[in-house]
C-alpha positions as a printed NumPy array, in Angstrom:
array([[-48.394,  75.159, -23.921],
       [-47.606,  71.558, -23.046],
       [-44.701,  70.751, -20.791],
       [-44.724,  67.014, -21.46 ],
       [-44.016,  65.295, -24.81 ],
       [-44.73 ,  61.709, -25.911],
       [-41.91 ,  60.439, -28.044],
       [-43.293,  57.685, -30.301],
       [-40.12 ,  56.027, -31.472],
       [-39.886,  53.908, -34.55 ],
       [-43.227,  52.154, -34.481],
       [-42.74 ,  51.393, -38.178],
       [-44.094,  48.56 , -40.294],
       [-40.63 ,  46.954, -40.528],
       [-41.164,  45.66 , -37.004],
       [-44.467,  43.985, -37.624],
       [-44.729,  40.241, -38.522],
       [-44.91 ,  41.192, -42.249],
       [-41.727,  43.297, -42.02 ],
       [-38.113,  42.481, -42.326],
       [-37.332,  42.722, -38.563],
       [-40.408,  41.542, -36.605],
       [-40.382,  42.112, -32.833],
       [-41.652,  40.08 , -30.006],
       [-44.959,  41.549, -28.737],
       [-45.059,  44.435, -31.209],
       [-48.84 ,  44.322, -31.65 ],
       [-49.497,  44.574, -27.87 ],
       [-46.828,  47.283, -27.447],
       [-48.342,  49.25 , -30.28 ],
       [-51.876,  48.912, -28.846],
       [-50.572,  50.346, -25.55 ],
       [-48.757,  53.123, -27.425],
       [-51.953,  53.962, -29.228],
       [-53.732,  54.408, -25.834],
       [-50.862,  56.679, -24.735],
       [-51.016,  58.738, -27.956],
       [-54.866,  59.154, -27.659],
       [-54.471,  60.232, -24.017],
       [-51.793,  62.706, -24.904],
       [-53.952,  64.261, -27.631],
       [-56.861,  64.531, -25.206],
       [-54.808,  66.208, -22.383],
       [-52.766,  68.425, -24.745],
       [-49.384,  66.797, -24.472],
       [-47.034,  67.228, -27.427],
       [-46.898,  64.061, -29.549],
       [-43.614,  63.658, -31.496],
       [-43.51 ,  60.903, -34.064],
       [-40.012,  59.586, -34.664],
       [-39.144,  57.334, -37.593],
       [-35.831,  55.695, -38.693],
       [-34.682,  55.72 , -42.223],
       [-31.64 ,  53.93 , -43.735],
       [-30.926,  55.051, -47.288],
       [-28.433,  52.231, -47.797],
       [-30.965,  49.593, -46.533],
       [-31.69 ,  46.705, -46.208],
       [-34.283,  47.888, -43.656],
       [-36.094,  51.235, -43.191],
       [-35.477,  52.147, -46.824],
       [-36.943,  55.562, -47.528],
       [-40.227,  55.246, -49.42 ],
       [-40.736,  51.585, -48.573],
       [-43.696,  50.217, -46.713],
       [-41.348,  49.022, -43.929],
       [-40.222,  52.616, -43.237],
       [-43.749,  53.892, -42.851],
       [-45.15 ,  54.473, -39.312],
       [-47.683,  51.813, -38.53 ],
       [-51.367,  52.729, -38.836],
       [-51.886,  51.794, -35.166],
       [-50.108,  55.079, -34.138],
       [-50.348,  57.058, -37.369],
       [-49.493,  60.697, -36.83 ],
       [-52.051,  63.452, -37.284],
       [-51.299,  66.162, -39.822],
       [-50.577,  68.671, -37.064],
       [-48.021,  66.414, -35.301],
       [-44.307,  66.574, -35.821],
       [-42.49 ,  63.746, -37.494],
       [-38.764,  63.566, -36.857],
       [-36.637,  61.378, -39.221],
       [-33.451,  59.957, -37.784],
       [-30.536,  57.834, -38.996],
       [-29.117,  56.779, -35.562],
       [-30.57 ,  54.99 , -32.537],
       [-30.515,  58.184, -30.495],
       [-33.406,  60.284, -31.733],
       [-31.606,  63.488, -30.63 ],
       [-28.545,  62.816, -32.731],
       [-28.478,  65.007, -35.842],
       [-32.147,  65.802, -35.698],
       [-34.187,  68.804, -34.625],
       [-35.776,  66.913, -31.715],
       [-34.131,  68.921, -28.854],
       [-34.985,  72.208, -30.551],
       [-38.586,  71.166, -31.037],
       [-38.928,  70.117, -27.408],
       [-37.274,  73.351, -26.164],
       [-39.454,  75.454, -28.478],
       [-42.493,  73.954, -26.751],
       [-41.095,  74.356, -23.229],
       [-41.002,  70.585, -22.653],
       [-39.4  ,  69.479, -19.457],
       [-40.729,  65.904, -19.296],
       [-40.594,  63.203, -21.974],
       [-42.433,  59.885, -22.161],
       [-40.715,  57.378, -24.407],
       [-42.562,  54.537, -26.144],
       [-41.831,  52.386, -29.17 ],
       [-39.143,  50.189, -30.586],
       [-36.636,  48.612, -30.207],
       [-36.164,  48.639, -26.441],
       [-32.548,  47.498, -26.625],
       [-31.525,  50.097, -29.221],
       [-33.528,  53.258, -29.946],
       [-35.566,  53.299, -26.802],
       [-32.464,  52.848, -24.725],
       [-30.402,  55.369, -26.633],
       [-33.201,  58.019, -26.759],
       [-34.134,  57.666, -23.05 ],
       [-30.582,  57.973, -21.934],
       [-29.945,  60.991, -24.188],
       [-33.138,  62.7  , -22.97 ],
       [-32.   ,  62.217, -19.35 ],
       [-28.504,  63.44 , -20.155],
       [-30.058,  66.542, -21.766],
       [-31.909,  67.302, -18.565],
       [-35.421,  66.095, -19.404],
       [-37.42 ,  64.202, -16.755],
       [-37.916,  60.854, -18.433],
       [-40.523,  58.162, -18.194],
       [-40.46 ,  54.995, -20.253],
       [-43.519,  52.829, -20.564],
       [-42.19 ,  49.282, -20.667],
       [-45.348,  47.651, -22.017],
       [-45.568,  50.155, -24.856],
       [-42.113,  49.082, -26.053],
       [-41.013,  45.992, -27.927],
       [-37.753,  44.251, -28.619],
       [-36.406,  40.943, -30.025],
       [-34.087,  38.089, -29.176],
       [-30.435,  39.17 , -29.085],
       [-27.54 ,  37.089, -30.3  ],
       [-24.023,  37.546, -29.188],
       [-21.354,  35.034, -29.947],
       [-22.882,  31.627, -29.498],
       [-25.531,  32.82 , -27.025],
       [-29.103,  33.944, -27.651],
       [-31.016,  35.985, -25.061],
       [-34.804,  35.767, -25.401],
       [-36.719,  39.02 , -25.991],
       [-38.459,  38.835, -22.627],
       [-35.074,  38.738, -20.85 ],
       [-33.683,  41.573, -23.085],
       [-36.691,  43.667, -22.127],
       [-36.199,  43.109, -18.418],
       [-32.494,  43.899, -18.638],
       [-33.   ,  47.137, -20.614],
       [-35.951,  48.404, -18.568],
       [-34.081,  47.524, -15.29 ],
       [-31.063,  49.551, -16.459],
       [-33.201,  52.507, -17.424],
       [-35.115,  52.403, -14.11 ],
       [-31.845,  52.261, -12.206],
       [-30.489,  55.624, -13.327],
       [-32.409,  57.118, -16.24 ],
       [-35.937,  57.871, -15.024],
       [-39.181,  56.163, -14.222],
       [-40.123,  52.96 , -15.932],
       [-43.834,  52.169, -15.48 ],
       [-46.659,  50.493, -17.396],
       [-49.281,  52.062, -19.535],
       [-52.1  ,  51.748, -17.012],
       [-50.07 ,  53.572, -14.333],
       [-49.227,  56.327, -16.838],
       [-52.848,  56.766, -17.918],
       [-53.774,  57.429, -14.249],
       [-51.358,  60.463, -14.043]])
């Protein structure tokens, strides 16, 4: 029984260039995520696919192409798919129960958006007692606006990953993870 789970968070079509909320570097992040998922399948880690739905739209509308998990990391039939309505993938979902049922003690978080669902899910996993690892180059984000200021996606990524590395687990790149 696996003790490590890969949480593939919100790698949905909405974040690709043809979607309604394209992210900076999504294709490269998804390519790295695909390597992680393939590795997990090979070594027997639990792969948990997480997708966001927003029934009231305008993004991630259930049944829309944007709400579908991108083909780069498409789930296998035997893999769990958790649907969520909040940034934190543990909130009002069966994620914790699924992980506990499989004896998971360590989670690896990959996906989108770094400044929202990756941040919220990683912090929640840590707060729930899971050992957490976030793969920074298998995550993507976008420019953030606040007031009259815009922070570029690259700086947003550094700030979020730096905060997670400070107190919420390991933050490493895909190559380092694949060597574990």
